[in-house]
C-alpha positions as CSV (number, residue, x, y, z in Angstrom):
1,M,4.2,25.8,-2.6
2,Y,0.5,25.2,-2.7
3,K,-1.2,23.8,-0.2
4,M,-4.5,21.8,-0.2
5,N,-7.4,23.2,2.2
6,N,-9.2,20.5,4.0
7,K,-12.0,19.4,1.3
8,E,-9.1,18.6,-1.4
9,S,-7.0,16.6,1.3
10,K,-10.2,14.5,1.8
11,K,-10.8,14.1,-1.4
12,N,-7.2,13.1,-2.3
13,E,-6.9,10.5,0.2
14,Q,-10.4,9.4,-0.8
15,Q,-9.3,8.6,-4.5
16,L,-5.2,7.3,-3.0
17,P,-6.1,4.0,-2.8
18,L,-5.7,2.4,-6.0
19,A,-9.0,1.2,-7.7
20,N,-10.1,-2.8,-8.3
21,V,-10.3,-3.6,-12.0
22,G,-10.8,-7.2,-11.1
23,R,-7.3,-8.0,-13.3
24,S,-4.8,-10.4,-12.6
25,V,-1.8,-11.5,-14.1
26,S,0.9,-14.6,-13.2
27,V,4.1,-12.3,-12.0
28,E,7.3,-14.0,-10.9
29,I,7.9,-13.2,-7.2
30,E,11.4,-12.8,-5.2
31,D,11.9,-12.4,-1.7
32,R,13.1,-9.4,-2.1
33,D,9.9,-7.9,-3.4
34,I,7.6,-9.0,-0.8
35,A,10.7,-7.5,1.8
36,T,10.8,-3.9,-0.3
37,I,6.8,-3.7,0.7
38,E,7.1,-4.8,3.8
39,A,9.7,-1.7,4.2
40,L,8.4,0.8,2.6
41,H,5.3,-0.3,4.5
42,D,7.2,-0.1,7.8
43,L,8.9,3.5,6.2
44,L,5.2,4.8,6.0
45,L,4.4,3.2,9.3
46,D,7.4,4.6,11.6
47,A,8.8,7.5,9.3
48,H,6.3,9.4,8.5
49,G,3.3,8.2,11.0
50,Y,0.6,6.6,9.4
51,S,-1.9,4.6,11.2
52,L,-1.9,0.9,10.9
53,D,-5.7,1.6,9.5
54,F,-4.5,3.7,6.5
55,I,-6.0,2.0,3.6
56,T,-3.1,1.8,1.4
57,L,-1.0,-0.2,4.5
58,K,-3.8,-2.5,4.7
59,R,-3.3,-3.3,1.5
60,A,0.0,-3.5,1.6
61,R,-0.2,-6.5,4.4
62,E,-2.8,-7.9,2.3
63,L,-0.6,-7.7,-1.0
64,T,2.3,-9.5,0.9
65,A,0.4,-12.5,2.4
66,K,-0.9,-13.3,-0.9
67,M,3.0,-13.1,-2.0
68,Y,3.8,-15.0,1.0
69,K,1.1,-17.9,0.2
70,A,2.3,-17.8,-3.5
71,F,5.7,-19.2,-2.0
72,D,3.6,-22.0,-0.8
């Protein structure tokens, strides 16, 4: 098994978040889609020990907020 050194780990951590490409499309969102994202958020937070400050978790919360807003 390959183990990353600290420098490689930092580089991958910086590249992990999705790029802001400035594109948007219209999609149909169902309640279960939001529930899926929330479940993944909780899994990363609880089971894998990520912090609330982790950028991917922040973006997941932003995404679910957008999805809820689309239902209003």
